[in-house]
N, C-alpha and C positions, 0 to 999 in steps of 0.2 A: 378613212379606210373604206373602200367600196367592196362589198361582198357580192360574189356572183354564185349562182346556184346552177347546177347542170340540169336539174329537173324540178318539176313541181313537187315531186315526192321528197327531194332533198330539202327544199324550202319548207315543206310541211313538217319534216322532222326537226328543223331548226326552230320553228315557231310553236311546236307542240306544247311547251310549257305555258305559253300564253293561252292556247286553245283549252288546255286543261284547267287553267285558272278561271277562264270564262265559263266553262262547263260547271265548275264548282259553284260559281256565283249564281248561275241559272238554277242549279239544284236547290240552293238556299231559298229561292223565291218560288219553288214549286215546279220547275220545268225538268222533271226527272228523265224524260224521254229524249232530250237533246244530247247528242254526243259530239265529241271533238270533230269527227269527220263531217257531221252536219254543218257545223259552224264554218269549217273550211270550204265545203261545197257551196254554201250560201255566198260567202265572200268571193270565191273564185268565179262564180257565174253571174253575180249581180253587181258587185262593187268594183273588183279589181279590173275587169275589162274596160271600165269607163275612165280609169285613171292611168296615167303614165308616170314613169320615173319614181315609183314608190321605193322608199328606203325600208329597211327592216323595222326601224322605229315606227314608220307610217303604218306598216302592216300590223304590228302589235297594237298600235293605237286604234286601228279599225276594229280589231278583234275585241278590245276592251270596251269599245263604245258602240257596239252593235245595238240597234234598236230592236228590243226583244219582240215587239209586235211584228215587224217585218220578217224576222227570223222564223217565228212560229208560223206565219202565213206561208212562207217558202216551204217549210218542212211538211206542213199539212197538204199543200198542193202536190209536193213531190211524192208523197205516200199514197195519194189517191189512185 
């Protein structure tokens, strides 16, 4: 079954549980300042544009396997 989303916001709502789980994981290792929207923006601007035909499972996998160092660098640069 192929899922289609009308907007990025609709997709964001669908994958929010994975984003929330990743946020909790990051908090356990000391990254309290990273939020779900930060993770989403990082993936939307750095990872997803380079890949085509992602399934929902692929997106969730990307969320759960983010390299924390890259995410932290992205957030620090964004907030400067």
